[in-house]
C-alpha positions as CSV (number, residue, x, y, z in Angstrom):
1,M,121.6,148.7,154.5
2,I,123.4,147.6,151.5
3,D,126.1,150.0,150.3
4,Q,124.9,150.5,146.4
5,T,128.3,152.2,145.5
6,K,129.8,148.6,145.8
7,I,127.7,147.5,142.7
8,T,128.7,148.4,139.3
9,S,127.6,147.4,135.8
10,F,130.6,146.4,133.7
11,T,129.6,147.6,130.3
12,S,131.5,148.5,127.1
13,D,131.5,152.4,128.1
14,L,132.8,151.8,131.5
15,A,135.6,149.3,130.0
16,N,136.7,152.0,127.6
17,K,137.0,154.6,130.1
18,L,138.5,152.3,132.7
19,D,142.5,152.6,132.8
20,I,143.5,151.9,136.3
21,F,145.7,149.2,138.1
22,E,144.1,148.2,141.2
23,S,147.0,146.6,142.8
24,E,148.6,143.2,143.4
25,S,146.2,142.8,146.4
26,L,143.0,142.4,144.2
27,V,141.3,139.0,144.1
28,F,138.5,138.1,141.6
29,C,135.7,135.6,142.1
30,Y,133.1,134.6,139.6
31,G,129.6,133.2,139.3
32,H,125.7,133.7,139.1
33,F,125.4,133.7,143.0
34,N,121.5,133.0,142.7
35,I,121.3,131.8,146.3
36,I,124.1,132.5,148.9
37,H,124.7,129.7,151.4
38,P,127.4,128.7,153.8
39,G,129.5,126.9,150.9
40,H,129.8,130.2,149.0
41,I,130.5,132.0,152.2
42,R,133.5,129.6,152.8
43,Y,134.7,129.9,149.1
44,L,134.6,133.9,149.2
45,Q,136.2,134.0,152.7
46,H,139.0,132.0,151.4
47,A,139.5,134.3,148.4
48,K,139.5,137.2,150.6
49,S,142.3,135.8,152.4
50,L,144.6,135.9,149.4
51,G,144.5,139.7,149.0
52,K,143.1,142.9,150.4
53,K,140.3,143.5,148.1
54,L,137.7,141.0,146.8
55,Y,135.7,141.8,143.5
56,I,132.7,139.6,142.5
57,A,132.4,139.3,138.7
58,L,128.6,138.5,138.6
59,L,127.1,136.9,135.5
60,G,124.3,139.8,134.4
61,D,121.0,138.7,133.0
62,A,122.0,139.3,129.5
63,L,124.8,136.7,129.8
64,L,122.6,133.8,131.2
65,T,121.3,131.1,128.7
66,H,117.8,131.9,127.6
67,T,116.5,128.5,129.1
68,S,117.8,129.2,132.5
69,K,116.8,132.9,132.9
70,N,113.6,131.9,134.6
71,Q,115.6,130.1,137.4
72,Y,117.4,133.0,138.4
73,F,116.6,136.2,140.5
74,S,117.5,139.3,138.6
75,E,121.0,140.6,138.5
76,L,120.4,143.5,140.8
77,E,118.8,141.1,143.4
78,R,121.8,138.9,143.2
79,A,124.2,141.7,143.0
80,N,122.7,143.1,146.5
81,G,122.8,139.7,147.9
82,I,126.4,139.4,147.3
83,A,127.2,143.0,148.2
84,S,125.5,142.6,151.5
85,L,128.7,140.6,152.8
86,D,131.0,142.9,154.7
87,F,134.1,141.2,153.3
88,V,133.3,141.9,149.5
89,D,134.6,145.2,148.3
90,R,132.8,145.4,144.8
91,V,130.4,143.5,142.7
92,L,131.0,143.8,139.1
93,I,127.7,142.9,137.0
94,L,129.0,141.5,133.6
95,D,126.4,142.9,131.4
96,Q,127.8,143.0,127.9
97,L,131.5,141.9,128.5
98,G,132.7,138.8,129.8
99,L,134.9,137.7,132.9
100,D,138.1,137.8,130.5
101,Q,137.6,141.4,129.6
102,A,137.1,142.4,133.3
103,I,140.3,140.6,134.2
104,L,142.3,142.4,131.5
105,K,140.9,145.7,132.6
106,Y,141.3,145.4,136.5
107,K,144.2,143.3,136.4
108,P,143.8,141.1,139.6
109,K,146.4,139.1,141.1
110,Y,144.3,136.1,141.7
111,L,141.4,134.5,140.2
112,V,139.7,132.1,142.6
113,L,137.1,129.4,141.3
114,G,135.3,126.6,142.7
115,K,137.2,123.2,142.3
116,E,134.5,122.0,140.0
117,F,135.9,124.3,137.1
118,Q,139.4,122.6,137.2
119,N,138.8,120.6,134.3
120,T,136.0,122.4,132.7
121,E,135.6,123.0,128.9
122,R,133.2,126.0,129.4
123,T,134.3,128.7,127.2
124,D,134.1,131.6,129.5
125,I,136.4,129.8,132.1
126,L,139.0,129.0,129.3
127,Q,138.8,132.6,128.1
128,A,139.5,133.8,131.6
129,K,142.1,131.4,132.3
130,H,144.2,132.8,129.1
131,A,143.2,136.4,130.5
132,I,144.7,135.8,134.0
133,E,147.8,134.3,132.5
134,S,148.4,137.1,130.1
135,I,148.8,139.6,132.9
136,S,150.8,137.0,134.9
137,G,148.1,136.5,137.5
138,K,147.5,133.3,139.3
139,I,144.4,131.1,139.2
140,E,143.5,129.0,142.2
141,Y,140.6,126.3,142.6
142,H,139.4,126.1,146.0
143,A,135.8,125.4,147.9
144,G,136.9,127.1,151.0
145,E,137.9,125.6,154.3
146,I,135.6,122.6,155.4
147,H,134.3,122.9,159.1
148,Y,131.5,121.3,160.9
149,A,131.0,123.7,163.6
150,S,130.1,127.5,164.1
151,A,132.2,130.3,165.6
152,D,129.2,132.9,165.5
153,L,129.0,133.2,169.2
154,L,132.5,134.9,169.3
155,H,131.0,137.6,167.0
156,G,128.0,138.9,168.6
157,S,125.5,138.5,171.7
158,L,123.0,135.6,171.4
159,K,120.2,137.8,170.8
160,S,121.7,139.6,168.0
161,L,122.8,136.3,166.2
162,E,119.1,134.9,166.4
163,D,117.8,138.1,165.2
164,I,120.2,137.8,162.1
165,R,119.1,134.3,161.6
166,R,115.3,134.9,162.0
167,T,115.8,137.7,159.4
168,S,117.7,135.4,157.1
169,F,115.0,132.7,157.5
170,I,112.3,135.2,156.4
171,Q,114.3,136.1,153.5
172,S,114.8,132.6,152.4
173,C,111.0,132.1,152.7
174,K,110.3,135.3,150.6
175,R,112.6,134.2,147.8
176,Q,110.8,130.9,147.7
177,N,107.1,132.3,148.1
178,V,106.7,130.4,151.2
179,H,103.9,132.2,153.4
180,T,103.1,131.5,156.9
181,S,99.4,131.1,156.1
182,R,100.3,128.3,153.6
183,L,102.4,126.6,156.2
184,L,99.7,126.7,158.8
185,E,97.3,125.2,156.3
186,I,99.7,122.2,155.5
187,I,100.2,121.5,159.4
188,R,96.3,121.3,159.8
189,N,96.3,118.6,157.0
190,F,98.8,116.4,159.0
191,K,95.7,114.7,160.6
192,D,94.8,113.0,157.3
193,K,98.2,111.5,156.7
194,N,99.3,108.0,157.4
195,L,103.2,107.4,157.9
196,L,105.5,104.5,158.8
197,V,108.8,104.8,160.6
198,I,111.2,102.0,160.3
199,G,114.8,101.7,161.6
200,D,117.0,101.2,164.7
201,T,115.4,101.7,168.1
202,I,117.7,103.4,170.7
203,V,117.0,104.1,174.4
204,D,118.8,107.1,175.5
205,Q,119.7,107.6,179.2
206,Y,120.6,111.0,180.2
207,V,122.5,111.2,183.8
208,A,122.7,114.5,185.4
209,C,125.8,115.0,187.4
210,D,127.5,117.2,189.8
211,A,131.3,118.0,189.1
212,I,133.3,117.4,192.1
213,G,136.8,118.0,190.5
214,M,139.8,116.1,189.5
215,S,140.9,112.8,191.0
216,A,144.1,113.0,193.1
217,E,145.4,109.8,192.0
218,A,145.1,110.5,188.3
219,P,144.0,113.2,185.6
220,V,140.2,112.0,185.7
221,L,137.2,114.1,186.1
222,V,135.2,112.9,189.2
223,V,131.3,113.3,189.2
224,K,128.6,112.5,191.4
225,E,125.3,111.0,190.0
226,L,122.4,113.2,190.8
227,E,119.4,111.9,188.7
228,S,118.9,109.8,185.4
229,R,116.1,109.7,182.9
230,E,115.4,107.5,179.9
231,F,114.1,108.6,176.7
232,V,113.0,106.5,173.5
233,G,115.5,107.6,170.8
234,G,116.6,106.5,167.3
235,A,113.8,105.9,164.9
236,G,111.4,105.7,167.8
237,I,111.7,109.3,168.5
238,V,110.9,110.0,164.8
239,S,107.7,108.2,165.2
240,S,107.1,110.2,168.3
241,H,107.5,113.3,166.4
242,V,105.3,112.2,163.7
243,K,102.6,111.3,166.0
244,S,102.9,114.2,168.0
245,L,102.5,116.5,165.0
246,G,99.3,115.0,164.4
247,A,99.5,112.3,161.8
248,N,98.8,108.6,162.1
249,C,102.0,106.7,162.6
250,R,103.1,103.1,162.7
251,F,106.5,101.9,163.9
252,L,108.5,98.9,162.9
253,S,111.8,98.0,164.5
254,V,113.9,95.3,165.9
255,V,114.7,95.0,169.7
256,G,116.1,92.9,172.0
257,N,114.5,90.6,174.7
258,D,115.1,93.1,177.6
259,E,113.7,95.6,179.8
260,N,114.5,98.5,177.5
261,S,112.6,97.0,174.6
262,K,109.4,97.0,177.1
263,L,110.1,100.6,178.0
264,V,110.0,101.4,174.2
265,E,106.7,99.5,173.7
266,R,105.0,101.2,176.7
267,S,106.0,104.6,175.7
268,L,105.1,104.3,171.9
269,T,101.8,102.5,172.4
270,G,101.0,105.0,175.1
271,Q,101.1,107.7,172.5
272,G,98.9,105.8,170.2
273,I,101.6,104.8,167.8
274,K,101.0,101.3,166.3
275,A,104.3,99.6,166.9
276,M,105.8,96.4,165.8
277,L,108.7,95.4,167.7
278,I,110.4,92.3,166.4
279,Q,112.7,90.7,169.1
280,D,116.1,89.5,168.1
281,S,117.7,87.5,171.2
282,G,121.1,88.0,169.4
283,R,121.2,91.6,170.2
284,P,120.2,93.9,173.1
285,T,118.0,96.9,172.6
286,T,120.7,99.8,171.7
287,F,121.2,101.7,175.0
288,K,123.3,105.0,175.2
289,I,124.2,106.7,178.3
290,R,125.0,110.5,178.1
291,Y,126.7,111.8,181.5
292,M,126.0,115.6,181.9
293,V,127.0,118.6,183.9
294,E,124.2,121.2,183.6
295,N,123.6,121.1,179.8
296,Q,127.3,120.1,179.1
297,K,127.7,116.5,177.8
298,L,130.9,114.9,179.3
299,F,130.9,111.6,177.4
300,R,128.6,108.9,176.0
301,V,128.7,105.2,176.7
302,S,126.9,102.8,173.9
303,R,125.7,99.4,174.6
304,L,124.9,97.9,171.2
305,K,125.5,95.2,168.5
306,E,126.3,96.2,164.9
307,H,125.7,92.9,162.8
308,S,123.1,92.6,160.3
309,L,119.6,91.1,160.9
310,P,119.6,87.1,160.9
311,K,117.8,85.8,157.7
312,A,114.7,84.5,159.9
313,I,114.3,88.0,161.5
314,E,114.9,89.8,158.3
315,D,112.2,87.6,156.7
316,Q,109.8,88.8,159.5
317,F,110.7,92.2,159.1
318,I,109.7,92.3,155.6
319,S,106.6,90.3,156.0
320,C,105.6,93.2,158.4
321,L,106.8,95.8,156.4
322,R,104.6,94.7,153.5
323,D,101.6,94.2,155.9
324,M,102.0,97.6,157.5
325,S,102.4,99.4,154.3
326,D,98.7,99.3,153.2
327,E,97.5,102.9,153.0
328,I,100.6,104.5,153.8
329,D,101.7,107.9,152.3
330,G,105.3,107.6,153.1
331,I,107.8,105.5,154.9
332,L,110.7,107.1,156.8
333,V,113.9,105.2,157.1
334,C,116.0,105.9,160.2
335,D,119.2,104.1,159.7
336,F,121.8,104.4,162.4
337,V,123.9,101.6,160.9
338,Y,123.4,99.0,163.5
339,G,122.3,96.2,161.1
340,V,118.5,96.8,161.0
341,I,118.2,98.3,157.5
342,T,119.9,95.6,155.3
343,P,120.3,95.6,151.4
344,R,117.3,93.3,151.2
345,I,115.0,95.6,153.1
346,I,116.3,98.6,151.0
347,E,115.3,96.6,147.9
348,E,111.8,95.9,149.3
349,L,111.1,99.5,149.9
350,Q,112.0,100.3,146.5
351,K,109.5,97.9,145.5
352,L,106.7,98.9,147.7
353,S,107.3,102.5,146.7
354,K,106.7,101.7,143.1
355,E,103.8,99.3,143.8
356,K,101.9,101.5,146.0
357,N,103.1,105.1,145.2
358,I,104.7,105.5,148.6
359,K,107.2,108.3,149.3
360,L,110.4,107.2,150.7
361,F,112.5,109.5,153.1
362,G,115.9,108.5,154.1
363,D,118.4,109.5,156.9
364,L,121.6,107.6,157.6
365,Q,123.2,108.7,160.7
366,C,126.9,107.6,161.0
367,S,128.5,110.1,163.5
368,S,130.4,107.2,165.2
369,Q,129.6,104.3,162.8
370,V,130.5,103.7,159.2
371,G,127.5,104.2,156.7
372,N,127.0,105.3,153.1
373,I,123.9,107.4,152.0
374,T,124.1,106.4,148.4
375,K,122.7,103.0,149.2
376,F,119.4,105.0,149.3
377,E,118.3,105.1,145.7
378,D,115.2,106.5,144.2
379,F,114.1,108.1,147.4
380,Y,111.9,111.1,147.7
381,L,114.1,112.8,150.1
382,L,117.6,112.3,151.5
383,C,118.8,114.1,154.6
384,P,122.7,113.5,155.1
385,T,125.1,115.7,156.9
386,E,127.7,117.6,155.1
387,R,130.2,115.1,156.8
388,E,128.2,111.8,155.6
389,A,127.6,113.2,152.2
390,R,131.6,113.8,151.7
391,I,132.3,110.4,153.1
392,A,129.9,108.7,150.8
393,L,131.5,110.4,147.9
394,S,135.0,110.1,149.4
395,N,135.5,113.8,148.8
396,Q,136.7,116.4,151.0
397,E,137.7,119.2,148.8
398,D,135.1,120.1,146.4
399,G,132.2,122.5,147.3
400,I,128.9,121.8,148.6
401,E,127.3,122.4,145.3
402,W,129.3,119.6,143.5
403,I,128.7,117.4,146.5
404,A,125.0,117.9,146.2
405,N,124.6,117.5,142.6
406,T,126.7,114.3,142.6
407,L,124.4,112.7,145.4
408,L,121.2,113.8,143.4
409,E,122.8,111.9,140.1
410,R,123.8,109.0,142.0
411,T,120.8,108.2,144.1
412,R,118.2,109.6,141.8
413,S,116.5,111.0,144.8
414,K,114.0,113.8,144.0
415,H,115.0,116.0,146.8
416,L,118.3,116.5,149.0
417,L,118.7,118.1,152.5
418,V,122.5,118.9,153.2
419,K,122.7,119.5,157.0
420,L,125.4,122.0,158.0
421,G,125.2,121.7,161.9
422,A,125.1,125.3,163.5
423,E,124.7,126.8,159.9
424,G,121.3,125.1,159.3
425,F,120.9,123.4,156.1
426,V,120.7,123.8,152.2
427,T,117.6,122.1,150.3
428,Y,118.4,121.0,146.9
429,T,115.9,120.0,144.0
430,R,116.2,119.1,140.6
431,P,113.0,119.5,138.7
432,D,112.6,117.5,135.5
433,N,115.0,118.9,132.6
434,E,115.8,121.9,134.8
435,E,119.0,123.1,136.6
436,T,119.2,122.3,140.3
437,K,117.3,124.7,142.6
438,K,118.5,125.3,146.2
439,E,117.8,127.3,149.3
440,H,119.7,127.9,152.6
441,F,117.8,127.7,155.7
442,P,119.6,128.9,158.8
443,A,119.6,127.2,162.2
444,L,117.1,129.5,164.3
445,I,118.7,128.8,167.6
446,S,122.3,129.9,168.2
447,N,123.0,128.2,171.4
448,P,121.0,124.9,171.6
449,V,120.6,123.2,175.0
450,D,120.7,119.6,173.1
451,V,121.5,119.0,169.5
452,A,121.2,115.2,169.6
453,G,117.5,115.0,168.2
454,A,117.7,117.9,165.9
455,G,117.9,115.7,162.8
456,D,115.2,113.3,163.9
457,S,112.8,116.2,164.3
458,L,113.7,117.7,160.9
459,L,113.1,114.3,159.1
460,A,109.9,113.9,160.8
461,A,108.4,117.3,160.1
462,M,109.7,117.3,156.4
463,A,108.2,114.0,155.7
464,T,105.0,114.6,157.3
465,A,104.8,118.1,155.5
466,L,105.7,116.7,152.0
467,C,102.9,113.8,152.5
468,A,100.3,116.6,153.5
469,G,100.9,118.5,150.0
470,A,103.9,120.9,150.8
471,N,106.4,121.6,148.2
472,I,110.3,121.0,149.3
473,M,110.7,124.5,150.3
474,E,107.4,124.8,152.4
475,A,108.5,121.4,153.9
476,S,112.0,122.9,154.8
477,A,110.6,125.9,156.3
478,I,108.5,123.8,158.5
479,G,111.3,121.6,159.2
480,A,113.8,124.3,160.3
481,C,111.0,125.4,163.0
482,M,110.7,122.2,164.2
483,A,114.6,121.5,164.7
484,A,114.6,124.9,166.3
485,L,112.1,123.6,169.0
486,A,113.7,120.2,169.4
487,V,117.0,121.6,170.3
488,Q,115.8,123.8,173.3
489,T,115.3,120.7,175.6
490,V,117.4,118.2,176.9
491,G,116.4,114.7,175.9
492,N,114.1,113.3,173.2
493,I,110.8,115.1,173.8
494,P,108.2,115.0,170.8
495,V,107.3,118.3,169.5
496,S,103.7,119.0,169.4
497,Q,101.7,120.5,166.6
498,N,100.5,123.4,168.8
499,Q,104.2,124.3,169.5
500,L,105.1,124.3,165.9
501,I,102.1,126.5,165.2
502,Q,102.9,129.0,167.9
503,F,106.6,129.1,167.0
504,L,105.6,129.9,163.3
505,N,103.2,132.8,164.4
506,Q,105.9,134.2,166.6
507,L,108.4,134.2,163.6
508,E,105.6,136.0,161.6
509,T,105.4,138.9,164.2
510,T,109.0,139.4,165.1
C-alpha cells in the first residue's frame, strides 16, 4: 500500500503556513515523472545518497502546458507512482507555486537535476537555480550510476522478485490500455503475415562439461567434456522464432562453403522457412562454442571473419533481397557486425521500404564487436541495448531519456526500444508533433537459464506483432513475454505460438 501521508500539495496556503527548516540533509528532485523506469530509479537513488531525506517536487496538472496535458497521467496518479518508492520521503505536488518557491520554503541542501538540464534556458530551472544559490544550497546534475546488471537477487527470494515483476508488467499494460484479449487476437493474426529476415548466420555449439578442478601445473580450470549440441543462431534463430510464432518467413544470409552452412540449411528448410544462403568461400560460417558446467557458462570461443562482403557477393545479395521482398510486410535486419549488412545493403533496404511500403526492424548486436546503431535510418523500430546506444552517441553520462530522444532524432526511427538487460526494456515512441511517449516493461524472469537469445526472440515477436496490427505498446507486451520464454532454456530453441498464448493466459490469472 502507498503511504498517502507522503504526498502533499504545495499550494499558496501551505507556503504561507510553512515556516520550518528541514535540515542540511534534505535533497530535492524535480520533474513530472509520468512513467517511472530504471533510469529514474538510478537518478533518484543517487540523489538520496547525498542526504538523509529525499523530496520530489512534482509538476502538478496546473503547471503542465495545455498542449501536453493529454499526454500525462493525473498528478495524483504520478504522485502515487513516485511515492511507492521506499527511498522517497515526500512528494510535493506543485499546484500553484513553482520549484523555486518550494526551495525557498524547505531550504534543501541539494537540488539534483538530470544532466540534460545543465545548459537549459527553461525559466523554471533558471529560477530554481537562483533560489538554491540564494540559500547557499548546491545544485548537481547527475543521471545516476550506469550499470548493465541487476543485484535484485540479493534483496529477495526468486519467487517474490518474479511476483513483483509480474505485477509491474500488469501495471505497465494497464497504463497503456493493453489487454490480454487484444494480444491474443494479434497473435492469431500472425498466420497472415509475411516477413523476411536478413543478417549474419551463426551456428552456436553448447558443450556440457563436468568440472574436475584446478590444474596442478597452472591456475587453469580443468573440465571434462560430456556432450555437445549445435543450434542455429544469429539471424537464423530470429527467422525460426518468426516461423514458430505462425508467420510466413523467408531468410537471406551469407554463409561459408562448409558443413555448418549445410546444418543451417537443413534446420531452416525443415521448419518450412524459405532460405537463400549465399556461399562466400572467403569466410566460414560463423561458429561459436560455449563451454558450460550445469547452466553456468565458462567461456566462449568464436571462429569467424569480420570483413565486408566482396562486391560480387554483395550484388548477389541485393538481387536476392529485391526478389524476396515481393509481398513482404516487414524486413528484420539482424546485424552482428561481421560484414554482411553493408552500407549498400542498408541503402537498398531504405529504397525498398519506400517503394513497397515495407516496415524495417533493426537490431545491431555488438557485445564483442564494434558497431553503431545510428547507421539504421528511417527504420520502423530499432532495438539497441543501453550500452550499444551509449556507444553510438559516445555518451556515458546523460540519462536514458536523453539517449533515447537523441537516437530517435538522429535515426528518424518511428519507435525505439532500449534494452536494459535484467531490468527489461523501455519502449519509446514519438507520435507526429507530440512529445515522446514511453513505458518500462520489466524482465519477467529473475534468474534466467540462458540470456543469449533474449534479444533475438524479442525482435522476432515485436516485428511480427507490429506487422499484424499491434501498436508499439501491445507489441512490447508480447515481446516481453516472448523473451521470458526464450531465456528459460539453454540454446536457441524457437518459441512457439502455443507457448506464447499459454504464458499470456497464465499472466492474466496470476
